C-alpha positions in Angstrom: 0.0 0.0 0.0 1.0 3.6 -0.5 -1.3 6.0 1.1 0.9 9.0 1.7 4.1 10.3 0.0 6.2 13.4 -0.6 7.2 15.3 -3.7 10.0 17.6 -2.6 12.6 17.1 -5.3 13.3 20.4 -7.1 11.4 20.6 -10.4 14.6 21.2 -12.3 16.0 17.9 -11.1 12.8 16.1 -12.2 13.1 17.7 -15.6 16.6 16.3 -16.0 16.1 12.9 -14.4 12.9 12.1 -16.3 13.8 13.9 -19.5 10.6 15.9 -19.7 10.3 18.7 -22.3 8.2 21.0 -20.2 8.0 22.1 -16.6 5.4 23.0 -14.0 5.6 25.5 -11.1 5.6 22.8 -8.5 5.8 23.5 -4.8 7.4 21.1 -2.3 4.8 18.7 -0.9 5.7 16.7 2.2 2.4 15.0 3.0 0.4 14.2 -0.2 -2.8 12.2 0.4 -5.4 10.5 -1.9 -7.7 12.9 -3.8 -5.0 15.6 -3.9 -3.2 16.6 -7.0 0.2 15.0 -7.7 2.9 15.5 -10.4 3.3 12.6 -12.9 5.5 11.9 -15.8 3.8 10.5 -18.9 4.4 10.0 -22.6 3.4 12.8 -25.0 4.1 11.5 -28.5 7.9 10.7 -28.5 8.5 13.0 -25.5 7.8 13.1 -21.8 5.7 15.6 -20.0 5.0 16.6 -16.4 1.3 16.9 -15.5 -0.8 17.4 -12.4 -3.4 14.7 -11.9 -5.8 13.8 -9.0 -4.6 10.9 -7.0 -7.3 8.2 -7.0 -8.0 6.8 -10.5 -11.5 7.5 -11.8 -12.3 5.1 -14.7 -14.1 6.4 -17.8 -17.2 4.5 -17.0 -17.5 5.8 -13.4 -20.7 7.7 -12.5 -18.9 10.1 -10.2 -15.6 10.8 -8.5 -16.3 8.7 -5.3 -14.6 5.6 -6.7 -11.3 7.5 -6.5 -11.3 7.1 -2.7 -10.8 3.3 -3.3 -8.5 3.4 -6.3 -5.5 5.3 -5.3 -3.6 2.0 -5.2 -3.8 -0.9 -7.7 -2.4 -4.4 -6.9 0.2 -5.2 -9.6 -0.8 -8.9 -9.5 -4.3 -8.1 -10.9 -4.0 -4.7 -12.5 -4.2 -6.1 -16.0 -7.7 -7.7 -15.4 -9.5 -5.4 -12.9 -12.2 -3.3 -14.6 -11.1 -0.1 -12.9 -7.5 -0.4 -14.3 -7.2 -2.7 -17.3 -7.8 -0.1 -19.9 -5.3 2.3 -18.4 -2.8 -0.5 -18.0 -2.7 -1.1 -21.7 -2.1 2.4 -22.9 -2.0 5.1 -20.1 0.9 4.3 -17.9 2.9 6.9 -16.0 5.7 7.5 -13.6 4.9 9.2 -10.3 8.0 10.9 -8.8 8.3 10.5 -5.1 11.0 11.8 -2.8 9.8 9.2 -0.3 6.7 7.6 1.1 5.3 6.8 4.5 4.2 3.7 6.3 3.1 3.3 9.9 4.0 0.7 12.6 1.1 0.1 14.9 2.3 0.2 18.5 -0.7 -0.5 20.7 -2.9 2.5 20.3 -0.2 4.7 18.8 1.1 4.7 15.2 4.8 5.4 14.5 5.4 6.8 11.0 8.4 5.8 8.9 9.7 7.6 5.9 11.2 5.5 3.1 13.5 7.1 0.5 16.2 6.0 -1.9 19.6 5.5 -0.4 21.2 7.3 -3.3 19.2 10.5 -2.7 17.4 10.3 -6.1 13.7 10.5 -6.4 11.8 7.3 -6.7 9.8 6.5 -9.9 6.6 4.8 -8.8 4.7 2.8 -11.4 1.4 4.5 -12.1 -1.6 4.5 -14.4 -3.7 7.5 -15.4 -7.1 8.0 -16.9 -9.4 10.8 -18.2 -12.9 11.0 -17.0 -15.7 13.3 -18.3 -18.4 14.6 -16.0 -21.7 13.7 -17.7 -23.4 16.8 -16.4 -20.9 19.4 -17.2 -18.6 17.8 -19.7 -15.6 18.8 -17.6 -12.7 16.4 -17.9 -10.7 15.2 -14.9 -7.4 13.4 -15.2 -6.5 11.0 -12.3 -3.9 8.4 -11.4 -3.2 5.4 -9.3 0.0 3.9 -7.8 0.8 0.2 -8.3 1.8 -1.9 -5.4 3.7 -5.2 -4.9 4.6 -7.4 -1.9 7.0 -5.5 0.5 10.7 -6.2 0.6 12.3 -7.4 3.9 13.1 -3.8 5.0 9.5 -2.6 4.9 8.0 -6.0 5.6 8.8 -5.6 9.3 5.9 -3.2 9.5 3.8 -3.6 6.3 3.1 -6.3 3.7 2.8 -4.1 0.6 4.9 -1.4 -1.0 4.7 0.7 -4.2 6.3 -0.6 -7.4 9.6 1.3 -7.7 11.0 1.3 -11.2 14.7 1.8 -12.1 15.8 4.3 -14.7 16.5 1.6 -17.4 12.8 0.6 -17.1 11.3 4.0 -17.6 11.1 3.8 -21.4 9.4 0.4 -21.4 6.8 1.4 -18.8 5.9 4.6 -20.6 5.8 3.1 -24.1 2.1 2.7 -24.9 3.0 0.5 -27.9 4.0 -2.2 -25.3 0.8 -3.9 -24.3 1.7 -7.5 -23.7 1.1 -8.3 -20.0 4.1 -10.5 -19.7 6.5 -7.7 -20.9 5.3 -5.4 -18.1 4.6 -7.7 -15.2 8.3 -8.5 -15.0 8.8 -5.0 -13.6 6.5 -5.7 -10.6 9.0 -6.8 -8.0 9.8 -5.5 -4.5 12.6 -3.0 -4.4 16.1 -4.4 -3.7 17.0 -4.0 0.0 20.0 -1.7 -0.7 17.9 0.8 -2.7 15.8 2.0 0.2 16.4 3.5 3.6 13.8 3.7 6.3 13.7 6.0 9.3 11.2 6.9 12.0 9.9 10.4 11.7 7.7 12.8 13.7 4.1 11.9 14.3 3.4 15.4 12.9 2.8 13.7 9.5 0.0 11.6 10.9 -2.5 14.4 10.3 -3.3 14.8 6.6 -3.5 18.6 6.9 0.0 19.0 8.1 2.7 20.1 5.7 6.3 21.1 5.7 9.7 19.7 6.5 8.6 18.7 10.0 6.8 15.8 8.4 10.2 14.1 7.6 12.0 15.2 10.8 13.8 12.1 12.1 13.1 10.9 15.6 14.3 8.0 17.8 12.4 4.8 17.1 9.8 4.1 19.7 
């Protein structure tokens, strides 16, 4: 599962790392939650673009936006066959840059948050899908996205059984290429992150509240 993450990498770095041809006036976000807008990288012809999409995928056939509260994650094992995701899986894949993501360890009645980030300091590239949905009453088009998950690696598995699918740079092109539609070509990417890729540290419980923002969300603390 990935229910909260951060996008604090400077936009100039994102442009270089993901080779996008345009930019956005992004502000650092330390505590992104479902239904909020997130920056994604997706194919635009033969180029890559940055776009802001609502987190919580709304399929084209949905009657309203409420389904997005349940579709901010998609299990990689079944994403190719689930009605909410299978169309996007074929031709609307994206990368979701993340400086890090959070998971919680339940300690009795309390919850200790942990922040997971790449050991090399680079932003993660989370495997995502996107979709465009049109409001039947107004005709307004909403673009939304979801993050794929896979079984957790040993590092995270101590506190949670799922983690986002984290792609390496040599896999970006394959994932974003809408011409690649064979399930077996893509599902090979759905593996837990190698242990040495991630670091996990306990952080302030300030992040527990969705409305809280700022660097205090990732302030390290002693493990409880």
